[in-house]
C-alpha positions as CSV (number, residue, x, y, z in Angstrom):
1,X,32.4,5.3,-16.8
2,X,35.2,6.8,-14.7
3,X,38.4,6.9,-16.8
4,X,41.9,8.2,-16.2
5,X,44.1,8.8,-19.2
6,X,47.7,8.3,-18.1
7,X,49.7,10.2,-20.8
8,X,47.7,12.6,-22.9
9,X,49.6,12.2,-26.2
10,X,48.2,11.2,-29.6
11,X,46.5,8.0,-28.4
12,X,45.3,8.9,-25.0
13,X,44.4,12.5,-26.0
14,X,42.3,11.5,-29.0
15,X,40.4,8.5,-27.6
16,X,40.1,10.1,-24.2
17,X,38.5,13.2,-25.8
18,X,36.0,11.1,-27.7
19,X,35.0,9.3,-24.5
20,X,34.7,12.6,-22.6
21,X,32.6,14.1,-25.4
22,X,30.2,11.2,-24.9
23,X,29.7,12.0,-21.2
24,X,32.2,9.7,-19.5
25,X,34.0,11.1,-16.5
26,X,37.6,11.4,-17.9
27,X,40.7,12.8,-16.2
28,X,43.7,13.6,-18.3
29,X,47.2,13.3,-16.9
30,X,49.9,15.4,-18.6
31,X,52.6,17.9,-17.7
32,X,54.4,21.0,-18.8
33,X,53.1,23.4,-21.5
34,X,50.7,20.7,-22.7
35,X,49.0,20.5,-19.4
36,X,49.0,24.3,-18.8
37,X,47.3,24.9,-22.2
38,X,44.7,22.3,-21.6
39,X,43.8,23.7,-18.2
40,X,43.4,27.2,-19.8
41,X,41.8,26.4,-23.1
42,X,40.8,22.7,-23.0
43,X,42.0,19.8,-25.1
44,X,41.6,20.4,-28.8
45,X,41.3,17.5,-31.3
46,X,41.9,18.3,-35.0
47,X,40.6,15.4,-37.1
48,X,38.9,14.7,-40.4
49,X,36.4,12.7,-38.3
50,X,35.4,15.9,-36.6
51,X,37.2,18.6,-34.6
52,X,36.3,19.1,-30.9
53,X,37.4,20.8,-27.8
54,X,37.1,19.2,-24.4
55,X,36.9,21.8,-21.6
56,X,34.7,20.2,-19.0
57,X,37.2,17.6,-17.9
58,X,39.9,17.4,-15.3
59,X,43.5,18.0,-16.2
60,X,46.3,17.2,-13.8
61,X,50.0,16.2,-13.4
62,X,49.3,14.3,-10.2
63,X,47.7,10.8,-10.5
64,X,47.5,10.8,-6.7
65,X,44.8,13.5,-6.8
66,X,42.5,11.2,-8.8
67,X,39.9,9.1,-7.1
68,X,39.7,5.4,-8.0
69,X,38.5,4.8,-11.5
70,X,37.0,2.0,-13.6
71,X,39.7,2.1,-16.3
72,X,43.1,3.6,-16.6
73,X,44.1,4.2,-20.3
74,X,47.9,3.7,-20.0
75,X,49.5,5.7,-22.7
76,X,52.9,6.8,-21.3
77,X,56.2,6.4,-23.2
78,X,57.7,3.0,-22.9
79,X,60.6,4.1,-20.6
80,X,58.0,5.5,-18.1
81,X,56.1,2.2,-17.6
82,X,57.5,1.2,-14.2
83,X,57.4,4.7,-12.7
84,X,53.9,5.4,-13.9
85,X,52.6,1.9,-12.8
86,X,53.5,2.8,-9.3
87,X,51.6,6.0,-9.5
88,X,48.4,4.4,-10.8
89,X,48.2,1.5,-8.3
90,X,45.7,3.4,-6.0
91,X,43.5,4.2,-9.0
92,X,42.7,0.6,-9.6
93,X,42.8,-0.6,-6.0
94,X,39.0,-0.9,-5.8
95,X,38.7,-3.3,-8.8
96,X,39.6,-1.0,-11.7
97,X,41.7,-2.2,-14.6
98,X,44.5,-0.7,-16.6
99,X,44.7,-1.0,-20.3
100,X,48.1,-0.3,-21.9
101,X,47.7,1.3,-25.4
102,X,51.4,1.5,-26.1
103,X,53.9,0.5,-28.8
104,X,55.9,-2.6,-28.0
105,X,55.0,-6.0,-26.4
106,X,56.2,-5.6,-22.9
107,X,53.8,-3.2,-21.1
108,X,51.2,-5.7,-20.0
109,X,53.9,-8.0,-18.4
110,X,55.5,-5.0,-16.5
111,X,52.1,-3.8,-15.3
112,X,51.1,-7.3,-14.2
113,X,54.3,-7.5,-12.2
114,X,53.6,-4.1,-10.6
115,X,49.8,-4.2,-10.1
116,X,48.8,-7.9,-10.3
117,X,47.2,-9.9,-13.1
118,X,43.7,-9.1,-11.8
119,X,44.1,-5.4,-12.8
120,X,45.6,-5.7,-16.3
121,X,44.0,-6.0,-19.7
122,X,45.6,-5.8,-23.1
123,X,45.0,-3.0,-25.6
124,X,46.0,-2.2,-29.2
125,X,45.4,1.3,-30.7
126,X,45.4,1.9,-34.5
127,X,45.7,5.6,-35.1
128,X,48.1,8.2,-36.5
129,X,47.9,11.0,-34.0
130,X,50.3,13.2,-32.2
131,X,50.7,16.4,-30.2
132,X,50.8,19.2,-32.8
133,X,51.3,21.9,-30.3
134,X,50.5,22.3,-26.5
135,X,46.9,21.4,-26.0
136,X,46.3,20.2,-29.6
137,X,46.2,16.6,-30.8
138,X,46.3,16.2,-34.6
139,X,44.8,13.0,-36.1
140,X,46.0,12.1,-39.6
141,X,43.8,10.0,-41.9
142,X,40.6,8.2,-40.9
143,X,42.1,5.2,-39.0
144,X,41.1,5.3,-35.3
145,X,40.4,1.9,-33.8
146,X,40.9,0.0,-30.6
147,X,41.2,-3.6,-29.7
148,X,40.8,-4.7,-26.1
149,X,41.1,-8.1,-24.6
150,X,41.6,-10.1,-21.4
151,X,44.6,-12.4,-20.8
152,X,42.4,-14.1,-18.2
153,X,38.8,-14.9,-19.1
154,X,37.7,-13.7,-15.7
155,X,38.5,-10.1,-16.8
156,X,36.4,-10.3,-19.9
157,X,33.5,-8.4,-18.3
158,X,35.5,-5.2,-17.7
159,X,37.1,-5.5,-21.1
160,X,33.6,-5.7,-22.7
161,X,32.4,-2.8,-20.6
162,X,35.1,-0.6,-21.9
163,X,34.5,-1.7,-25.5
164,X,30.8,-0.8,-25.0
165,X,31.8,2.7,-23.6
166,X,34.0,3.3,-26.7
167,X,31.3,2.3,-29.1
168,X,28.9,4.5,-27.2
169,X,31.4,7.4,-27.9
170,X,31.5,6.6,-31.6
171,X,34.9,4.9,-31.4
172,X,35.5,1.8,-33.4
173,X,36.3,-0.8,-30.8
174,X,36.5,-4.6,-30.7
175,X,36.7,-7.2,-28.0
176,X,39.7,-9.2,-29.2
177,X,39.4,-13.0,-28.7
178,X,43.2,-13.4,-28.5
179,X,44.7,-10.2,-27.3
180,X,48.3,-11.6,-27.2
181,X,48.1,-12.4,-30.9
182,X,46.6,-8.9,-31.5
183,X,49.6,-7.3,-29.7
184,X,52.1,-9.2,-31.9
185,X,50.2,-8.4,-35.1
186,X,50.5,-4.7,-34.4
187,X,54.1,-5.0,-33.2
188,X,55.3,-6.6,-36.4
189,X,53.9,-3.8,-38.5
190,X,54.6,-0.9,-36.1
191,X,58.1,-1.9,-35.5
192,X,58.8,-1.9,-39.3
193,X,57.0,1.4,-39.7
194,X,58.9,3.1,-36.9
195,X,62.2,1.7,-38.0
196,X,62.0,2.5,-41.7
197,X,60.5,6.0,-41.4
198,X,63.2,6.9,-38.9
199,X,65.9,5.3,-41.0
200,X,64.8,7.3,-44.1
201,X,63.7,10.3,-42.2
202,X,60.7,10.2,-44.5
203,X,56.9,9.5,-44.3
204,X,55.3,6.2,-45.1
205,X,54.6,7.2,-48.8
206,X,58.3,7.4,-49.5
207,X,59.1,4.2,-47.7
208,X,56.5,2.1,-49.5
209,X,57.2,3.5,-53.0
210,X,60.9,3.0,-53.0
211,X,61.7,-0.7,-53.9
212,X,64.7,-1.0,-51.6
213,X,62.9,0.5,-48.6
214,X,59.8,-1.5,-49.2
215,X,61.9,-4.7,-49.3
216,X,63.6,-3.7,-46.1
217,X,60.2,-3.1,-44.5
218,X,59.2,-6.6,-45.4
219,X,62.4,-8.0,-44.2
220,X,62.0,-6.3,-40.8
221,X,58.5,-7.8,-40.5
222,X,59.8,-11.3,-41.3
223,X,62.4,-11.0,-38.5
224,X,59.7,-10.0,-36.0
225,X,57.4,-12.8,-37.1
226,X,60.2,-15.3,-36.6
227,X,60.6,-14.0,-33.0
228,X,56.9,-14.2,-32.4
229,X,57.0,-17.9,-33.3
230,X,59.5,-18.5,-30.6
231,X,57.0,-17.0,-28.2
232,X,54.3,-19.4,-29.4
233,X,52.5,-16.8,-31.6
234,X,51.9,-18.0,-35.2
235,X,50.6,-15.2,-37.4
236,X,49.8,-17.4,-40.4
237,X,51.2,-17.8,-43.9
238,X,49.3,-14.8,-45.4
239,X,50.2,-12.3,-42.7
240,X,52.9,-10.6,-44.7
241,X,50.7,-10.1,-47.8
242,X,47.9,-8.7,-45.7
243,X,50.3,-6.2,-44.0
244,X,51.7,-5.0,-47.3
245,X,48.2,-4.4,-48.5
246,X,47.5,-2.5,-45.3
247,X,50.7,-0.5,-45.9
248,X,49.5,0.6,-49.3
249,X,46.1,1.7,-47.9
250,X,47.5,4.2,-45.3
251,X,47.9,7.9,-45.8
252,X,51.2,8.7,-47.6
253,X,52.0,11.5,-45.1
254,X,51.8,9.1,-42.1
255,X,54.8,9.0,-39.9
256,X,55.6,6.8,-36.9
257,X,55.5,8.8,-33.6
258,X,59.2,7.8,-33.1
259,X,60.1,9.8,-36.3
260,X,58.5,12.9,-34.7
261,X,60.5,12.3,-31.6
262,X,63.7,11.9,-33.6
263,X,63.2,15.1,-35.6
264,X,62.3,17.0,-32.5
265,X,65.4,15.8,-30.6
266,X,63.4,13.8,-28.0
267,X,64.1,10.5,-26.4
268,X,63.4,7.5,-28.6
269,X,61.4,4.2,-27.9
270,X,63.8,2.3,-30.2
271,X,65.1,0.0,-27.4
272,X,61.6,-1.4,-27.0
273,X,61.0,-1.7,-30.8
274,X,63.8,-2.6,-33.2
275,X,66.2,-3.0,-30.3
276,X,63.8,-5.4,-28.6
277,X,63.4,-7.5,-31.8
278,X,67.2,-7.7,-32.1
279,X,67.6,-8.7,-28.5
280,X,64.8,-11.3,-28.5
281,X,66.3,-12.8,-31.7
282,X,69.7,-13.2,-30.1
283,X,68.1,-14.9,-27.1
284,X,66.4,-17.3,-29.4
285,X,69.5,-18.0,-31.5
286,X,68.0,-16.2,-34.6
287,X,69.4,-13.6,-36.9
288,X,67.8,-10.2,-37.2
289,X,70.2,-8.1,-39.2
290,X,67.7,-5.5,-40.4
291,X,66.4,-4.6,-36.9
292,X,69.9,-4.8,-35.4
293,X,71.2,-2.4,-38.0
294,X,68.3,0.1,-37.7
295,X,68.8,0.0,-33.9
296,X,72.5,0.6,-34.2
297,X,71.9,3.6,-36.5
298,X,69.5,5.1,-34.0
299,X,71.6,4.5,-30.9
300,X,73.3,7.9,-31.0
301,X,69.8,9.5,-30.7
302,X,68.3,7.3,-28.0
303,X,68.4,10.0,-25.3
304,X,67.5,12.9,-27.6
305,X,69.6,15.6,-29.1
306,X,73.1,16.0,-27.6
């Protein structure tokens, strides 16, 4: 399978490397020191599931140099969606599909507007991974799973083909029967995780063990669930309990990628996470004080260190 990884960070770098290791034709798009190091030394994955180095792959900063592909794994930061969507249009012009594996709930809609519905699938990534240093992706814990699905049943075949390629590469992957629900399921949890780890400037273990932070985590999820219902997505009565059990099963050292950006003085995705929940709640006439407060506290850092 011909695959382009648009954004070689934790998600794109890790899963793209596993697919390349299995013999798929993968091109990684990156920039700066990260790109320079990969070109010279390859892409290195450090993981309890097995370290590897990918050298026999293409690394570029120019999507226009890539021939049409079967799948674009779309893993850029949320503020880059529209710009990057324009760059990848030629890559899917011959029937390829793009699968956004990003935080938030807006990527597929933006990509559909830019590329057309016939080229867009939905994707959800469950992994704690980030760029440790240029050319190196560090994977924390054992969780590394993908869910892929079609918003239109006519696109189920390419979704299934990518799932099969992932499984062939030893990646846990699932064809999601309701990808829209799957996106909201992750968004509820990820939004609370990113907001609370950033608020406390602490990893997940601290957040879940402190009674006040844990209660705030749950309150954040409840606000997002209420917003989901206004969009026609009902996650069920037992959803909160299941998410709290999942919270307790994750590595204590796990941090949301946004906390890494905050600590490093980089731009934040908060407008598309806690800020997005607060905005959607207002539009629906709901209250979302937890998410609104977290967003307000992060606003001075949205554009990175000043």
